[in-house]
A tleap script that builds the chain and sets N, CA, C and O, in Angstrom:
source leaprc.protein.ff14SB
mol = sequence {
  NMET ARG LYS LYS HIE THR PRO VAL GLN LYS
  VAL ALA ILE VAL LEU GLU THR LEU LYS GLY
  GLU LYS THR ILE ASN GLU ILE ALA SER GLU
  TYR SER VAL HIE PRO THR GLN ILE HIE GLU
  TRP SER LYS ARG ALA ALA GLU GLY LEU PRO
  SER LEU PHE THR ASP GLY ARG THR GLN HIE
  GLY LYS SER GLN ASP ARG LEU ILE GLY GLU
  LEU TYR ARG VAL ILE GLY GLU ARG GLU THR
  GLU LEU SER TRP LEU LYS LYS LYS LEU HIE
  LEU ASN CPRO
}
set mol.1.N position { 43.846 2.774 -23.239 }
set mol.1.CA position { 42.635 2.807 -24.026 }
set mol.1.C position { 42.380 1.430 -24.657 }
set mol.1.O position { 43.256 0.736 -25.172 }
set mol.2.N position { 41.100 1.121 -24.559 }
set mol.2.CA position { 40.660 -0.233 -25.062 }
set mol.2.C position { 40.407 -0.280 -26.626 }
set mol.2.O position { 39.669 0.548 -27.159 }
set mol.3.N position { 40.980 -1.176 -27.267 }
set mol.3.CA position { 40.701 -1.341 -28.754 }
set mol.3.C position { 39.293 -1.891 -28.997 }
set mol.3.O position { 38.927 -2.945 -28.479 }
set mol.4.N position { 38.584 -1.223 -29.722 }
set mol.4.CA position { 37.281 -1.714 -30.095 }
set mol.4.C position { 37.383 -2.658 -31.418 }
set mol.4.O position { 38.054 -2.338 -32.400 }
set mol.5.N position { 36.622 -3.878 -31.318 }
set mol.5.CA position { 36.878 -4.585 -32.498 }
set mol.5.C position { 35.279 -4.758 -32.951 }
set mol.5.O position { 34.327 -4.927 -32.189 }
set mol.6.N position { 35.257 -4.681 -34.194 }
set mol.6.CA position { 33.809 -4.832 -34.936 }
set mol.6.C position { 33.529 -6.343 -34.827 }
set mol.6.O position { 34.354 -7.251 -34.730 }
set mol.7.N position { 32.242 -6.413 -34.864 }
set mol.7.CA position { 31.788 -7.841 -35.003 }
set mol.7.C position { 32.262 -8.663 -36.054 }
set mol.7.O position { 32.261 -9.882 -35.884 }
set mol.8.N position { 32.712 -8.119 -37.234 }
set mol.8.CA position { 33.382 -8.918 -38.157 }
set mol.8.C position { 34.703 -9.297 -37.657 }
set mol.8.O position { 34.996 -10.492 -37.705 }
set mol.9.N position { 35.505 -8.497 -37.206 }
set mol.9.CA position { 36.732 -8.950 -36.646 }
set mol.9.C position { 36.669 -9.908 -35.430 }
set mol.9.O position { 37.630 -10.648 -35.216 }
set mol.10.N position { 35.611 -9.928 -34.645 }
set mol.10.CA position { 35.421 -10.814 -33.622 }
set mol.10.C position { 35.219 -12.232 -34.180 }
set mol.10.O position { 35.819 -13.223 -33.763 }
set mol.11.N position { 34.254 -12.222 -35.228 }
set mol.11.CA position { 33.911 -13.435 -35.955 }
set mol.11.C position { 35.310 -14.064 -36.438 }
set mol.11.O position { 35.657 -15.182 -36.057 }
set mol.12.N position { 36.014 -13.353 -37.217 }
set mol.12.CA position { 37.284 -13.736 -37.855 }
set mol.12.C position { 38.279 -14.235 -36.751 }
set mol.12.O position { 39.075 -15.129 -37.039 }
set mol.13.N position { 38.260 -13.720 -35.573 }
set mol.13.CA position { 39.187 -14.289 -34.466 }
set mol.13.C position { 38.578 -15.573 -33.978 }
set mol.13.O position { 39.326 -16.539 -33.826 }
set mol.14.N position { 37.360 -15.676 -33.731 }
set mol.14.CA position { 36.699 -16.808 -33.273 }
set mol.14.C position { 36.812 -17.960 -34.281 }
set mol.14.O position { 36.974 -19.108 -33.869 }
set mol.15.N position { 36.741 -17.713 -35.450 }
set mol.15.CA position { 36.906 -18.715 -36.574 }
set mol.15.C position { 38.351 -19.251 -36.566 }
set mol.15.O position { 38.620 -20.440 -36.739 }
set mol.16.N position { 39.275 -18.260 -36.348 }
set mol.16.CA position { 40.653 -18.737 -36.309 }
set mol.16.C position { 40.920 -19.730 -35.184 }
set mol.16.O position { 41.720 -20.650 -35.352 }
set mol.17.N position { 40.260 -19.556 -34.035 }
set mol.17.CA position { 40.357 -20.478 -32.873 }
set mol.17.C position { 39.647 -21.839 -33.228 }
set mol.17.O position { 40.098 -22.890 -32.772 }
set mol.18.N position { 38.440 -21.818 -34.114 }
set mol.18.CA position { 37.853 -22.988 -34.393 }
set mol.18.C position { 38.643 -23.792 -35.348 }
set mol.18.O position { 38.534 -25.018 -35.366 }
set mol.19.N position { 39.380 -23.196 -36.085 }
set mol.19.CA position { 40.257 -23.946 -37.079 }
set mol.19.C position { 41.274 -24.816 -36.531 }
set mol.19.O position { 41.568 -25.873 -37.089 }
set mol.20.N position { 41.924 -24.352 -35.275 }
set mol.20.CA position { 42.716 -25.098 -34.422 }
set mol.20.C position { 44.177 -25.127 -34.978 }
set mol.20.O position { 45.033 -25.890 -34.531 }
set mol.21.N position { 44.405 -24.168 -36.065 }
set mol.21.CA position { 45.766 -24.307 -36.656 }
set mol.21.C position { 46.843 -23.497 -35.681 }
set mol.21.O position { 48.055 -23.708 -35.730 }
set mol.22.N position { 46.281 -22.642 -34.884 }
set mol.22.CA position { 47.086 -21.734 -34.076 }
set mol.22.C position { 46.654 -21.956 -32.524 }
set mol.22.O position { 45.551 -22.432 -32.255 }
set mol.23.N position { 47.407 -21.657 -31.714 }
set mol.23.CA position { 47.119 -21.590 -30.255 }
set mol.23.C position { 46.367 -20.290 -30.053 }
set mol.23.O position { 46.478 -19.325 -30.809 }
set mol.24.N position { 45.554 -20.335 -28.922 }
set mol.24.CA position { 44.935 -19.069 -28.496 }
set mol.24.C position { 45.923 -18.044 -28.274 }
set mol.24.O position { 45.707 -16.879 -28.607 }
set mol.25.N position { 47.051 -18.432 -27.701 }
set mol.25.CA position { 48.156 -17.306 -27.404 }
set mol.25.C position { 48.588 -16.596 -28.696 }
set mol.25.O position { 48.647 -15.368 -28.772 }
set mol.26.N position { 48.916 -17.501 -29.802 }
set mol.26.CA position { 49.236 -16.983 -31.003 }
set mol.26.C position { 48.275 -16.140 -31.657 }
set mol.26.O position { 48.652 -15.104 -32.206 }
set mol.27.N position { 46.953 -16.519 -31.647 }
set mol.27.CA position { 45.896 -15.622 -32.253 }
set mol.27.C position { 45.879 -14.380 -31.464 }
set mol.27.O position { 45.817 -13.316 -32.079 }
set mol.28.N position { 45.930 -14.384 -30.055 }
set mol.28.CA position { 45.901 -13.138 -29.368 }
set mol.28.C position { 46.871 -12.192 -29.566 }
set mol.28.O position { 46.625 -10.986 -29.596 }
set mol.29.N position { 48.206 -12.776 -29.734 }
set mol.29.CA position { 49.198 -11.717 -30.197 }
set mol.29.C position { 49.039 -11.172 -31.572 }
set mol.29.O position { 49.365 -10.039 -31.928 }
set mol.30.N position { 48.529 -12.056 -32.270 }
set mol.30.CA position { 48.383 -11.668 -33.780 }
set mol.30.C position { 47.347 -10.464 -33.857 }
set mol.30.O position { 47.636 -9.437 -34.472 }
set mol.31.N position { 46.153 -10.626 -33.221 }
set mol.31.CA position { 45.201 -9.673 -33.343 }
set mol.31.C position { 45.268 -8.542 -32.248 }
set mol.31.O position { 44.475 -7.601 -32.287 }
set mol.32.N position { 46.183 -8.647 -31.319 }
set mol.32.CA position { 46.275 -7.739 -30.193 }
set mol.32.C position { 45.056 -7.889 -29.104 }
set mol.32.O position { 44.565 -6.900 -28.558 }
set mol.33.N position { 44.647 -9.147 -28.863 }
set mol.33.CA position { 43.538 -9.322 -27.949 }
set mol.33.C position { 43.880 -10.106 -26.994 }
set mol.33.O position { 44.686 -10.989 -27.285 }
set mol.34.N position { 43.409 -10.029 -25.668 }
set mol.34.CA position { 43.757 -10.714 -24.637 }
set mol.34.C position { 43.273 -12.100 -24.732 }
set mol.34.O position { 42.140 -12.207 -25.203 }
set mol.35.N position { 43.914 -13.262 -24.368 }
set mol.35.CA position { 43.383 -14.594 -24.566 }
set mol.35.C position { 42.011 -14.821 -23.826 }
set mol.35.O position { 41.131 -15.547 -24.290 }
set mol.36.N position { 41.907 -14.163 -22.678 }
set mol.36.CA position { 40.657 -14.347 -21.982 }
set mol.36.C position { 39.544 -13.738 -22.857 }
set mol.36.O position { 38.414 -14.227 -22.843 }
set mol.37.N position { 39.842 -12.727 -23.578 }
set mol.37.CA position { 38.766 -12.091 -24.350 }
set mol.37.C position { 38.365 -13.030 -25.510 }
set mol.37.O position { 37.193 -13.173 -25.857 }
set mol.38.N position { 39.425 -13.668 -26.094 }
set mol.38.CA position { 39.178 -14.725 -27.134 }
set mol.38.C position { 38.274 -15.901 -26.706 }
set mol.38.O position { 37.388 -16.412 -27.392 }
set mol.39.N position { 38.688 -16.279 -25.323 }
set mol.39.CA position { 37.696 -17.372 -24.813 }
set mol.39.C position { 36.179 -16.933 -24.644 }
set mol.39.O position { 35.244 -17.669 -24.961 }
set mol.40.N position { 36.042 -15.771 -24.158 }
set mol.40.CA position { 34.841 -15.274 -23.904 }
set mol.40.C position { 33.998 -15.117 -25.293 }
set mol.40.O position { 32.809 -15.437 -25.312 }
set mol.41.N position { 34.611 -14.647 -26.379 }
set mol.41.CA position { 33.952 -14.529 -27.650 }
set mol.41.C position { 33.744 -15.718 -28.116 }
set mol.41.O position { 32.701 -15.782 -28.767 }
set mol.42.N position { 34.473 -16.926 -28.020 }
set mol.42.CA position { 34.342 -18.069 -28.430 }
set mol.42.C position { 33.221 -18.820 -27.766 }
set mol.42.O position { 32.568 -19.651 -28.399 }
set mol.43.N position { 32.973 -18.532 -26.446 }
set mol.43.CA position { 31.977 -19.108 -25.592 }
set mol.43.C position { 30.550 -18.586 -25.989 }
set mol.43.O position { 29.576 -19.333 -26.082 }
set mol.44.N position { 30.519 -17.216 -26.217 }
set mol.44.CA position { 29.327 -16.568 -26.741 }
set mol.44.C position { 28.981 -17.088 -28.179 }
set mol.44.O position { 27.798 -17.301 -28.443 }
set mol.45.N position { 29.819 -17.275 -28.994 }
set mol.45.CA position { 29.628 -17.840 -30.393 }
set mol.45.C position { 29.107 -19.184 -30.382 }
set mol.45.O position { 28.172 -19.501 -31.118 }
set mol.46.N position { 29.712 -20.071 -29.509 }
set mol.46.CA position { 29.324 -21.448 -29.190 }
set mol.46.C position { 27.865 -21.539 -28.723 }
set mol.46.O position { 27.118 -22.393 -29.199 }
set mol.47.N position { 27.432 -20.616 -27.743 }
set mol.47.CA position { 26.063 -20.538 -27.208 }
set mol.47.C position { 25.058 -19.990 -28.320 }
set mol.47.O position { 23.893 -20.373 -28.431 }
set mol.48.N position { 25.656 -19.077 -29.092 }
set mol.48.CA position { 24.563 -18.475 -29.972 }
set mol.48.C position { 24.383 -19.376 -31.433 }
set mol.48.O position { 23.418 -19.249 -32.187 }
set mol.49.N position { 25.309 -20.128 -31.608 }
set mol.49.CA position { 25.295 -21.099 -32.963 }
set mol.49.C position { 23.989 -21.907 -33.166 }
set mol.49.O position { 23.389 -22.032 -34.234 }
set mol.50.N position { 23.633 -22.456 -31.917 }
set mol.50.CA position { 22.318 -23.421 -32.390 }
set mol.50.C position { 21.151 -22.523 -32.646 }
set mol.50.O position { 20.177 -23.018 -33.213 }
set mol.51.N position { 21.129 -21.284 -32.304 }
set mol.51.CA position { 19.930 -20.474 -32.822 }
set mol.51.C position { 19.879 -20.123 -34.193 }
set mol.51.O position { 18.843 -19.720 -34.723 }
set mol.52.N position { 21.001 -20.265 -34.813 }
set mol.52.CA position { 21.157 -20.018 -36.442 }
set mol.52.C position { 20.514 -21.193 -37.143 }
set mol.52.O position { 20.092 -21.069 -38.293 }
set mol.53.N position { 20.426 -22.397 -36.438 }
set mol.53.CA position { 19.996 -23.458 -37.178 }
set mol.53.C position { 18.402 -23.767 -36.631 }
set mol.53.O position { 17.801 -24.783 -36.981 }
set mol.54.N position { 17.922 -22.930 -35.890 }
set mol.54.CA position { 16.568 -23.184 -35.514 }
set mol.54.C position { 15.650 -22.880 -36.511 }
set mol.54.O position { 15.862 -21.819 -37.099 }
set mol.55.N position { 14.646 -23.558 -36.870 }
set mol.55.CA position { 13.765 -23.254 -37.827 }
set mol.55.C position { 12.572 -22.296 -37.432 }
set mol.55.O position { 11.533 -22.676 -36.891 }
set mol.56.N position { 12.897 -20.906 -37.808 }
set mol.56.CA position { 12.012 -19.887 -37.372 }
set mol.56.C position { 10.610 -19.886 -38.101 }
set mol.56.O position { 9.686 -19.188 -37.684 }
set mol.57.N position { 10.504 -20.635 -39.120 }
set mol.57.CA position { 9.277 -20.658 -39.736 }
set mol.57.C position { 8.180 -21.394 -38.847 }
set mol.57.O position { 6.995 -21.067 -38.775 }
set mol.58.N position { 8.836 -22.515 -38.143 }
set mol.58.CA position { 7.643 -23.271 -37.389 }
set mol.58.C position { 7.360 -22.241 -36.181 }
set mol.58.O position { 6.166 -22.048 -35.954 }
set mol.59.N position { 8.186 -21.628 -35.464 }
set mol.59.CA position { 7.462 -20.752 -34.387 }
set mol.59.C position { 6.761 -19.732 -34.906 }
set mol.59.O position { 5.734 -19.370 -34.331 }
set mol.60.N position { 7.182 -19.120 -36.038 }
set mol.60.CA position { 6.481 -18.025 -36.623 }
set mol.60.C position { 4.981 -18.459 -37.027 }
set mol.60.O position { 3.979 -17.781 -36.801 }
set mol.61.N position { 5.009 -19.638 -37.628 }
set mol.61.CA position { 3.788 -20.262 -38.049 }
set mol.61.C position { 2.717 -20.654 -36.883 }
set mol.61.O position { 1.493 -20.604 -36.998 }
set mol.62.N position { 3.342 -20.992 -35.912 }
set mol.62.CA position { 2.504 -21.330 -34.761 }
set mol.62.C position { 1.716 -20.187 -34.071 }
set mol.62.O position { 0.541 -20.199 -33.704 }
set mol.63.N position { 2.719 -19.107 -33.971 }
set mol.63.CA position { 2.110 -17.835 -33.394 }
set mol.63.C position { 1.118 -17.291 -34.147 }
set mol.63.O position { 0.104 -16.798 -33.653 }
set mol.64.N position { 1.381 -17.357 -35.494 }
set mol.64.CA position { 0.385 -16.757 -36.571 }
set mol.64.C position { -0.845 -17.539 -36.451 }
set mol.64.O position { -1.917 -16.944 -36.561 }
set mol.65.N position { -0.822 -18.915 -36.220 }
set mol.65.CA position { -1.903 -19.685 -36.290 }
set mol.65.C position { -2.790 -19.262 -34.937 }
set mol.65.O position { -4.007 -19.096 -35.014 }
set mol.66.N position { -2.189 -19.137 -33.929 }
set mol.66.CA position { -2.740 -18.729 -32.661 }
set mol.66.C position { -3.531 -17.378 -32.772 }
set mol.66.O position { -4.657 -17.186 -32.314 }
set mol.67.N position { -2.819 -16.544 -33.401 }
set mol.67.CA position { -3.367 -15.227 -33.839 }
set mol.67.C position { -4.635 -15.325 -34.546 }
set mol.67.O position { -5.655 -14.760 -34.149 }
set mol.68.N position { -4.570 -16.044 -35.594 }
set mol.68.CA position { -5.708 -16.288 -36.585 }
set mol.68.C position { -6.845 -16.873 -35.831 }
set mol.68.O position { -7.991 -16.439 -35.949 }
set mol.69.N position { -6.492 -17.952 -34.985 }
set mol.69.CA position { -7.537 -18.543 -34.178 }
set mol.69.C position { -8.139 -17.737 -33.314 }
set mol.69.O position { -9.345 -17.931 -33.159 }
set mol.70.N position { -7.543 -16.728 -32.595 }
set mol.70.CA position { -8.038 -15.944 -31.578 }
set mol.70.C position { -8.890 -14.706 -32.417 }
set mol.70.O position { -9.878 -14.172 -31.913 }
set mol.71.N position { -8.438 -14.387 -33.571 }
set mol.71.CA position { -9.302 -13.283 -34.288 }
set mol.71.C position { -10.706 -14.002 -34.673 }
set mol.71.O position { -11.789 -13.445 -34.490 }
set mol.72.N position { -10.569 -15.285 -35.220 }
set mol.72.CA position { -11.840 -15.922 -35.559 }
set mol.72.C position { -12.775 -16.047 -34.247 }
set mol.72.O position { -13.985 -15.838 -34.342 }
set mol.73.N position { -12.232 -16.362 -33.142 }
set mol.73.CA position { -12.978 -16.637 -32.040 }
set mol.73.C position { -13.671 -15.052 -31.649 }
set mol.73.O position { -14.843 -14.987 -31.276 }
set mol.74.N position { -12.939 -13.995 -31.762 }
set mol.74.CA position { -13.438 -12.696 -31.501 }
set mol.74.C position { -14.633 -12.448 -32.471 }
set mol.74.O position { -15.777 -12.188 -32.099 }
set mol.75.N position { -14.218 -12.560 -33.764 }
set mol.75.CA position { -15.419 -12.488 -34.796 }
set mol.75.C position { -16.459 -13.149 -34.526 }
set mol.75.O position { -17.526 -12.535 -34.569 }
set mol.76.N position { -16.467 -14.573 -34.172 }
set mol.76.CA position { -17.588 -15.326 -33.730 }
set mol.76.C position { -18.470 -14.622 -32.559 }
set mol.76.O position { -19.696 -14.518 -32.604 }
set mol.77.N position { -17.686 -14.181 -31.559 }
set mol.77.CA position { -18.391 -13.549 -30.420 }
set mol.77.C position { -19.091 -12.344 -30.772 }
set mol.77.O position { -20.222 -12.116 -30.342 }
set mol.78.N position { -18.427 -11.511 -31.588 }
set mol.78.CA position { -19.076 -10.325 -32.275 }
set mol.78.C position { -20.344 -10.516 -32.988 }
set mol.78.O position { -21.328 -9.792 -32.837 }
set mol.79.N position { -20.268 -11.580 -33.812 }
set mol.79.CA position { -21.384 -11.889 -34.583 }
set mol.79.C position { -22.592 -12.407 -33.753 }
set mol.79.O position { -23.767 -12.205 -34.060 }
set mol.80.N position { -22.176 -13.077 -32.698 }
set mol.80.CA position { -23.372 -13.639 -31.720 }
set mol.80.C position { -23.893 -12.477 -30.988 }
set mol.80.O position { -25.108 -12.318 -30.868 }
set mol.81.N position { -23.057 -11.674 -30.504 }
set mol.81.CA position { -23.585 -10.354 -29.808 }
set mol.81.C position { -24.404 -9.432 -30.802 }
set mol.81.O position { -25.443 -8.889 -30.428 }
set mol.82.N position { -23.917 -9.277 -32.039 }
set mol.82.CA position { -24.870 -8.518 -32.871 }
set mol.82.C position { -26.147 -9.228 -33.142 }
set mol.82.O position { -27.185 -8.567 -33.170 }
set mol.83.N position { -26.170 -10.500 -33.343 }
set mol.83.CA position { -27.515 -11.036 -33.645 }
set mol.83.C position { -28.360 -10.833 -32.490 }
set mol.83.O position { -29.522 -10.440 -32.587 }
set mol.84.N position { -27.739 -11.119 -31.311 }
set mol.84.CA position { -28.609 -10.934 -30.041 }
set mol.84.C position { -29.025 -9.598 -29.915 }
set mol.84.O position { -30.166 -9.431 -29.484 }
set mol.85.N position { -28.352 -8.606 -30.196 }
set mol.85.CA position { -28.663 -7.128 -30.099 }
set mol.85.C position { -29.845 -6.867 -31.074 }
set mol.85.O position { -30.850 -6.298 -30.649 }
set mol.86.N position { -29.754 -7.271 -32.384 }
set mol.86.CA position { -30.652 -7.197 -33.381 }
set mol.86.C position { -32.124 -7.840 -32.940 }
set mol.86.O position { -33.195 -7.295 -33.208 }
set mol.87.N position { -31.986 -9.099 -32.215 }
set mol.87.CA position { -33.116 -9.771 -31.801 }
set mol.87.C position { -33.826 -8.793 -30.768 }
set mol.87.O position { -34.994 -8.429 -30.904 }
set mol.88.N position { -33.083 -8.444 -29.830 }
set mol.88.CA position { -33.587 -7.598 -28.741 }
set mol.88.C position { -34.140 -6.201 -29.186 }
set mol.88.O position { -35.096 -5.769 -28.541 }
set mol.89.N position { -33.657 -5.464 -30.193 }
set mol.89.CA position { -34.021 -4.440 -30.638 }
set mol.89.C position { -35.075 -4.576 -31.934 }
set mol.89.O position { -35.460 -3.610 -32.592 }
set mol.90.N position { -35.393 -5.719 -32.125 }
set mol.90.CA position { -36.405 -6.056 -33.277 }
set mol.90.C position { -35.746 -5.547 -34.457 }
set mol.90.O position { -36.601 -5.130 -35.238 }
set mol.91.N position { -34.676 -5.423 -34.866 }
set mol.91.CA position { -34.268 -5.135 -36.134 }
set mol.91.C position { -34.239 -6.122 -37.276 }
set mol.91.O position { -34.031 -5.767 -38.436 }
set mol.92.N position { -34.459 -7.399 -36.906 }
set mol.92.CA position { -34.638 -8.450 -37.915 }
set mol.92.C position { -36.021 -8.503 -38.401 }
set mol.92.O position { -36.941 -8.331 -37.601 }
set mol.93.N position { -36.263 -8.741 -39.727 }
set mol.93.CA position { -37.727 -8.693 -40.091 }
set mol.93.C position { -38.443 -10.098 -39.697 }
set mol.93.O position { -39.644 -10.261 -39.914 }
savepdb mol mol.pdb
quit
């Protein structure tokens, strides 16, 4: 039966490897985890860490600006269509 480790436990194990005070084999025996699994968790952590320092506000702001621009464009089109319809139907005095 495989032992399930919580995300918090995995983080603790990966942090132990990053400290460099113990070997992977020492950590593996301490936490009852195979060394290959520790390497895999460390690799995934290293790949995911840069995303923690990405400025999400910039991406969110750009997508929001695009959405606002698109909405203003649609409103402008609707106003143009409405004024054209009013003119054709002689609704303007």
